N, C-alpha and C positions, 0 to 999 in steps of 0.2 A: 799600348806597347809598341816599341819601335827599336829595330836594331841599332839605328843611327843615335838613339838617346841612351843606348846601354841599359835598357830596362826590360829586355826580352829575355824571359827565362824558360827553360825546357823542363820536362820531367826529370831529365838526367841532372840538371842543376839542383833541383829540389831535393833528390835523393842524395846527391853529394853533401848537402848541408845537413843531412841526418833527418830530413822529413819524409814521411811515407806519402805515396800518392793519394791514399784514403784521407790523410790529413788535409790535402789540398782539396779533396772533394768535400769534406766536411765544411771547409771555409767557405766554398761556393754555395753549399746548401743553407749556410747561415744568413744569407741575404738573397733579396728577390732578384730574379735573373734579368728584369728590366732596369734595375738600378746599376749605375756605373760603380764599379768596385775600385777602391783605392788599394792596391796590393802592396803590403810590406812584409818583410820577413818576420817582423814582430807580430803582425796579425796572424801569420800562418802558425808561428809558435803557440799563439793563444789557441787557434783552432785545433791544433794537434793535441795540446794538453786537454781541451774539452773532450776530444775524441777518446783519449787515453782514459779519462774518467768514466766515459760511457762504457768503454770495453771493460773496465774494471768492474762496474756494477753488473754488466751482462754476463760476465765470467762466474758471478755468484749465482746466477739463476738455475734452477733445476731443469731437466729436460721438459720440453713443452708438453701440457697435458690439459684437457678440457677445451672449453670454447673460448674464443677471444672475447675480451671486454668490449661490449658493444659501445658504451659511451666514449670510451677512449678512441675507439676506431672512427666513431662519428666526427670527433673533433679533428682527428688526423685528416680524414677525408674531406672535411670542410676546408681545412688548409690547402691541401693539394688541388682542390676544385676551384679554389679562389684564385685563378689564373697562376696555378702552380706555385703558391706561396709556400716554397719549402722551408722558409724560416719559421713560419707558424706551425707547419707539420712537425718540424724538428722539436719545437717546444712541446707539442702533444707527445712525441716519443719520450722526452725527458720526464713528463708528467707521469706516464705510465710506468716507467722505470722506477720512479720514486713512490709509486702508489702503494698504499697499505692493502693490497689485494692478494689473492691466492697466487703464489710464485709461478705455478705451472701455467695459469691463464695469463699471467704477465708475460711469460716466455712465448706463448703462443701469439700474443699481441704484438710483442716486439718483432717476432719473425715475419708477421704480415706487413708491418710497417717497413721493415728492412728490405722486403722485396721491392719497395720503391726506391729506397735510399741506397742500397747496395754497400753498406758499410762493413759487411761480414761480421755482423754481431754474433751470429751462431758459432763462430770460431774465435771469439774474443781472447781467450787465454793464449792461443797460437799466435794471434796478431800481436799481442803485447810482447811476446818473446821475440817476434821478428823485428818489431821496432826497437826493442832494446838493443838487439845485435846490430842493427843499421846505425843507431846512434853511437854505439862503441866504436864502429869502423870510422864514422864520419869524424868523431873526436880525434882519433889517432891520426887520420889523414890531415886535419886541420893543423895539429900540433907540428907535424912535419913541415908543412908549408910555412907556418909561422917561424919555426926554428930557422929555416933557410932565409927567409926575409930578415929575421934578426942579425943574421950573419952578414947579409949584404948591407943593412943599415949600419952596422958597426964599421964596415969598410968605407962607407961613404962619409961617416963621421971622422974617421982617421984622415980621410982627404979633405975635411972640412967643407963637404958638400952638404951643408946642414938642411937646406930646403928640401932636397931630394930625400934625405934621411928622415925628415918629418913626414913626408908622403908615405914612407914604408911604415912608419909607426901606425898611421891610420889603417893601412892594409892589414896590419898585424891585429889591430884592435877588431877589424871587421871579421876576422877568423875566430874571435872569442878570447884573446889573450892580450895582456898589457905587458910591455916590455920596460924593464927597470934597469937602468945603467948602475952597475956596481963595480967596485975595485976589481972584482974577479971576472968581469965582463957583463954582457947583458944577460939578464935572467927574465924568463917568462913565467907568468902566472895567470890562471884563468881570470876573465873579467868578472867583477863581482855581480852577484844575481841583480837583474834590472839595469845593469850598465851595458856599454858597448854600442858600436855604430850599427845604423840600420841602413839597408839599402834604399836606393832611390825608388819611389813609389812607381808602380805601373797601373795599367788600366785593363780590366777585364772586358 
C-alpha cells in the first residue's frame, strides 16, 4: 500500500464504509500471513459476510458446559502450529460450529479457539446488532455524499462539461448508487446486488 498510489486505507476508512474492524481481522485470518494479500473492498465484504454467518451460528449456542471436543481442538492446534496457518485453523472452527455434537461442548470448544482469534464469538448477538447499526449509519452517509455528487454532476452537465460529469458518475457508483437522468432531474437508486465499482487493490 502507498499513499502516492491512493490505495492506503485506515481503520476509519473501513468503518466509514460500513465494515467492522473484526471483519477486517477475519479477512486477514482467512489467508496465511506469509502470503501477499490483494486487498479489495469486495474481498472485505465477503469476509464480513462470513463473520456475520459465524456470529449467527454462535448466537444460537447455549452457555458453555462440559469439556471441549479434543479431536476438534487437535485439528485447530495443528493449524496454528503449522507456522500459524490461521486459514486452516479457521476451517477447524467452522467444522466444530457445524458439528453434530453436544451444543454445550461445542460452545466450550469455540470459546477456546476464539481466545486465539479474538472474534468476540461469546458476544455474537451483541456484535451483530452493533454491525447492523454501523451499516445503517454508513448507508445514510453514503447517500448524502451521492446526492451532493449528483447535484454537482447535473451542474456540470448543464455547462456541457460532460467528461467531468462522467467522472462524478463513477464516484457515485463507488458509493453504491446509480444515477439516472430523468425529466424530473437526476434520480439515485442503489446499485443492484453484485454490481458497482470496486476500489483499487492494495497489499497487506
